[in-house]
Structure formats: C-alpha cells, structure tokens
C-alpha positions as CSV (number, residue, x, y, z in Angstrom):
1,M,0.0,0.0,0.0
2,T,1.3,3.5,-1.0
3,P,0.2,6.9,-0.7
4,D,-0.4,6.7,-4.7
5,M,-3.1,4.2,-4.2
6,E,-6.5,5.9,-5.5
7,F,-10.1,5.1,-4.8
8,Q,-11.8,3.9,-7.8
9,C,-15.4,5.2,-8.9
10,L,-17.9,4.0,-11.3
11,L,-20.2,7.2,-12.3
12,I,-23.4,6.0,-14.0
13,S,-25.0,8.7,-15.9
14,S,-25.8,10.0,-19.6
15,D,-26.4,13.7,-18.4
16,Q,-23.3,15.7,-19.2
17,Q,-23.9,18.3,-16.7
18,I,-24.1,15.9,-13.9
19,V,-20.9,14.0,-15.3
20,N,-19.0,17.4,-15.5
21,T,-20.1,18.5,-12.0
22,V,-19.5,15.1,-10.3
23,N,-16.2,14.4,-12.0
24,R,-14.9,17.7,-11.1
25,H,-15.3,17.0,-7.5
26,L,-14.0,13.4,-7.7
27,R,-11.0,14.8,-9.2
28,S,-10.5,17.2,-6.3
29,L,-10.8,14.2,-3.9
30,S,-8.2,12.3,-6.0
31,I,-10.8,9.6,-6.8
32,K,-10.3,7.9,-10.3
33,A,-13.7,7.9,-12.3
34,E,-14.7,5.4,-15.1
35,L,-18.1,6.5,-16.8
36,C,-20.9,4.2,-17.7
37,L,-23.9,5.5,-19.4
38,T,-26.6,3.2,-18.1
39,S,-27.5,1.0,-14.9
40,S,-28.1,-1.9,-17.2
41,K,-24.5,-2.0,-18.4
42,A,-23.1,-1.2,-14.9
43,Y,-23.5,-4.5,-13.0
44,D,-21.0,-6.5,-15.1
45,L,-18.4,-3.8,-14.2
46,L,-19.2,-3.6,-10.6
47,K,-19.7,-7.1,-9.6
48,N,-16.2,-8.1,-9.4
49,G,-15.4,-5.6,-6.7
50,G,-12.9,-3.4,-8.5
51,F,-14.6,-0.2,-7.2
52,D,-14.8,1.5,-4.1
53,L,-17.5,4.0,-5.0
54,T,-20.4,4.3,-7.5
55,V,-22.4,7.4,-7.8
56,I,-25.6,6.7,-9.7
57,D,-27.9,9.2,-11.7
58,W,-31.2,7.6,-10.7
59,Q,-33.3,6.0,-13.5
60,D,-36.2,3.6,-13.5
61,D,-33.9,0.5,-13.5
62,S,-31.4,1.7,-11.0
63,G,-33.4,0.1,-8.1
64,E,-32.7,-3.3,-9.6
65,L,-29.1,-2.4,-10.0
66,V,-28.8,-1.4,-6.3
67,K,-30.7,-4.7,-5.5
68,Q,-28.0,-6.8,-7.4
69,I,-25.2,-4.8,-5.9
70,R,-26.5,-5.4,-2.3
71,E,-26.4,-9.1,-3.1
72,A,-23.0,-9.4,-4.3
73,P,-19.8,-9.9,-2.2
74,S,-18.4,-6.6,-3.2
75,W,-21.3,-4.6,-1.5
76,K,-19.4,-4.5,1.9
77,K,-16.9,-2.5,0.4
78,L,-18.8,-0.3,-2.0
79,T,-20.2,3.0,-1.2
80,V,-23.2,4.2,-3.1
81,V,-24.4,7.7,-3.8
82,A,-27.6,8.1,-5.6
83,I,-28.7,11.3,-7.5
84,C,-32.3,11.7,-7.7
85,E,-35.3,13.9,-7.6
86,R,-36.5,15.4,-4.5
87,E,-39.9,13.8,-4.8
88,G,-38.5,10.5,-6.1
89,P,-38.3,7.4,-4.0
90,A,-35.7,7.2,-1.4
91,P,-33.1,4.7,-3.0
92,S,-31.1,2.2,-0.9
93,A,-27.9,4.0,-0.9
94,H,-25.5,5.2,1.6
95,F,-25.8,8.9,0.3
96,V,-28.4,10.9,-1.6
97,L,-27.8,14.0,-3.7
98,H,-30.8,15.8,-4.9
99,K,-31.2,17.2,-8.2
100,P,-30.4,19.7,-9.6
101,V,-26.9,18.8,-8.8
102,T,-25.1,21.8,-7.6
103,D,-21.4,22.3,-6.7
104,T,-22.3,22.9,-3.0
105,H,-24.4,19.8,-2.6
106,S,-22.2,17.5,-4.8
107,A,-19.1,18.6,-3.0
108,S,-20.7,17.9,0.4
109,S,-22.1,14.4,-0.6
110,L,-18.9,13.3,-2.0
111,R,-16.7,14.5,0.9
112,A,-19.1,12.4,3.1
113,A,-18.7,9.3,0.8
114,Y,-14.8,10.0,0.8
115,S,-14.9,9.9,4.7
116,R,-16.9,6.6,4.7
117,M,-14.3,4.9,1.9
118,L,-11.4,5.9,4.0
119,F,-12.8,4.6,7.3
120,D,-13.7,1.4,5.6
121,H,-10.4,1.1,3.9
122,R,-8.6,1.4,7.3
123,R,-10.8,-1.1,9.1
124,H,-10.5,-3.8,6.4
125,A,-7.1,-3.4,5.2
126,R,-4.6,-6.2,5.7
127,F,-0.9,-5.9,5.7
128,A,1.8,-8.4,5.1
129,I,4.2,-9.0,8.0
130,M,5.7,-12.5,7.7
131,Q,7.1,-12.6,11.4
132,R,7.6,-15.9,13.3
133,V,6.6,-15.7,16.9
134,G,5.7,-18.0,19.8
135,A,1.9,-18.1,20.6
136,T,0.9,-19.1,24.1
137,C,-2.3,-21.3,23.6
138,Q,-5.2,-21.4,26.4
139,N,-3.7,-24.9,27.8
140,K,-0.5,-22.5,28.5
141,R,1.5,-24.4,25.6
142,T,3.7,-22.3,23.4
143,V,3.6,-23.0,19.7
144,D,5.5,-21.7,16.8
145,V,3.5,-19.6,14.4
146,L,4.2,-17.4,11.2
147,V,2.2,-14.3,11.4
148,L,1.2,-13.5,7.7
149,D,-0.7,-10.2,8.0
150,I,-2.3,-8.0,10.4
151,G,-5.1,-5.2,10.3
152,D,-7.4,-3.2,12.7
153,G,-9.6,-6.3,13.7
154,G,-7.3,-9.1,13.7
155,F,-4.5,-11.1,12.1
156,G,-3.8,-14.2,10.1
157,F,-1.0,-16.8,10.8
158,S,-0.1,-20.3,9.6
159,S,1.3,-23.1,11.8
160,K,1.9,-26.9,11.7
161,E,-0.1,-27.2,14.9
162,Q,-4.0,-27.6,14.6
163,F,-6.2,-24.8,15.8
164,L,-9.9,-24.8,16.1
165,V,-12.5,-22.1,15.8
166,G,-12.9,-20.6,19.3
167,D,-9.4,-21.3,20.4
168,L,-7.7,-18.4,22.5
169,L,-4.1,-17.5,22.2
170,E,-1.6,-14.6,23.1
171,I,1.4,-13.4,21.3
172,R,3.8,-10.6,21.5
173,L,4.5,-9.1,17.9
174,G,7.1,-6.4,16.9
175,L,5.6,-4.3,14.0
176,P,8.5,-3.2,11.7
177,G,9.6,0.4,12.6
178,T,8.1,0.4,16.0
179,K,10.4,0.6,19.1
180,R,8.5,-2.1,21.3
181,A,6.5,-5.4,20.7
182,I,2.8,-5.4,21.4
183,H,0.9,-7.9,23.4
184,I,-2.3,-9.4,21.8
185,E,-4.9,-11.7,22.9
186,A,-6.7,-13.2,20.1
187,Q,-9.4,-16.0,19.3
188,V,-9.5,-17.9,16.3
189,R,-12.4,-17.0,13.9
190,W,-11.7,-19.4,11.0
191,T,-9.3,-22.0,9.5
192,R,-8.2,-22.9,6.3
193,Q,-6.3,-25.7,4.4
194,H,-2.5,-25.6,4.9
195,G,-2.7,-24.5,8.5
196,V,-3.9,-20.9,7.6
197,V,-5.8,-19.4,10.5
198,G,-7.8,-16.1,11.0
199,C,-8.0,-14.5,14.5
200,E,-10.1,-11.6,16.0
201,Y,-8.7,-9.4,18.6
202,V,-9.9,-10.2,22.3
203,R,-7.8,-7.7,24.1
204,I,-4.9,-5.4,23.5
205,P,-3.5,-3.1,26.2
206,P,-4.3,0.4,25.6
207,V,-0.7,1.6,24.9
208,D,-0.2,-1.3,22.6
209,L,-3.5,-0.7,20.9
210,N,-2.3,2.9,20.1
211,I,1.1,1.7,18.6
212,L,-0.8,-0.8,16.4
213,R,-3.4,1.9,15.2
214,D,-0.6,4.4,14.5
215,W,1.2,1.7,12.5
216,I,-1.9,0.8,10.5
217,R,-2.6,4.5,9.9
218,G,0.8,5.0,8.5
219,K,0.5,1.9,6.1
220,A,-3.2,2.5,5.1
221,Q,-2.6,5.5,3.1
222,V,-4.3,6.7,0.0
223,K,-3.6,9.4,-2.6
224,K,-4.7,12.5,-0.8
225,P,-7.2,15.0,-2.2
226,L,-5.9,17.9,-4.4
227,L,-7.6,20.4,-2.2
228,D,-7.1,21.0,1.7
229,F,-10.3,19.8,3.3
230,S,-9.0,20.1,6.8
231,T,-11.6,22.3,7.9
232,G,-15.3,22.5,7.5
233,A,-18.3,20.4,8.0
234,G,-18.1,16.9,6.4
235,A,-14.3,17.1,5.7
236,P,-12.4,13.8,5.6
237,A,-10.0,13.3,8.4
238,F,-6.4,12.2,7.6
C-alpha cells in the first residue's frame, strides 16, 4: 500500500452536466472515475469488486442495479451515492444527492462518501508482515506460528499445529519500524487448508493498541485530495 493508491469510482450517468460536476469533485478528492452511461451495463463492471464508490444518476432501472449490488460480495466495500429528484423514491444508498446537482451539494455528498470509504479502507485493510513468533495457547502451551498479515480487527497466521475455531491465544509481536513489541490476546475465527488461521482481537493493552493503530494509519494511506479539506463540515480526516 502506498500513498499513490487511488479510490476507484464508477459514475453512472448520461447527463453531461451531472458528469462534469461530479467528475470535477471526484478529481478534487483524487478519486479516479470511470463513466458508464446506463445502469443496465453497470452491474458487469461492479460485480467483481474493483470499485470503491459508485455514483448513480437514478433512473427507472437503478433500483434493480442496487438490489443486485447488495447481493454481491463486493457490497461490503462499495459506497453508493444516488442522484435523484427530491420527490422521487428514497433509493437504498449510503448517500443521496438531490437534483439539480449543484457544486455545493455535490461537494458535500462526495466528501461524506470519501470519509466513509477512508474509514472502511482502514478498517478492512490487511498488511503483510511475515513474522515468526511463539503463541501461548489457552492450555499454556507455546507453539511456533508465522504471522502472515495484520489489520485493525485481527491477524492471520500459519502453523503446523492444529487450531480450532474458538481457541484463544496470546502473542507478542514487533511491528516493523516500532520501538517495542505489542501484546495481543486473540480468538480463532476461521481456519483454512495448509494450517492458515484467522484471528480476531480479544484484548490489547491501551498503549499497545495505540502503537498498532498508529502503525496501521501509516500503512493504510491513499492518494490525498488535491484540495485541503482540513476544515469545514463533512471534511475527511487524515
């Protein structure tokens, strides 16, 4: 992950005025946009999860598109902004932008969407670490594990030992570039073939949690907006 990573948006509209206005604010947020003219053609582009945001100029078939999106695995990471008439039905979207689309309302809605994407990105991102440590199991036995990746909610590891869902373990882990190892108590949430295991945090001491979150914040960077939104309502926090 580098500061040059950009969020990706699918903009669904055939209205040139809407496209120009929304595109201008997407560029100011350093969000890369791809244009699709109709909802009927959008699902094939969205279903594989390559986008972080979709902005939909609401039409008669847009409700069916959002229904399909909600049922797809990519829904959890996709932020949806709907552009619709004030008297129209409230679409199933995270944010609604009413027509006519003005610069002020467009900027406000897209900044709010950006903040949601940034929070979601940091919450779900996983970072490779590849560090071998001793894990103390609930029976007080210490086993050798290779920590593969870590994020805000848990970490993954591999081991020759067998772990079961629900098992508890403790590790001390030195994050690259930090001055001290952190103590983590975790519970196994899933297992895979070849000894790969996923864990969720149960307890991390407050000081160690701050170290972990500062480290993640430094890793989970995206390309910053071209404009300074450090002040004002709805501004994204970096």
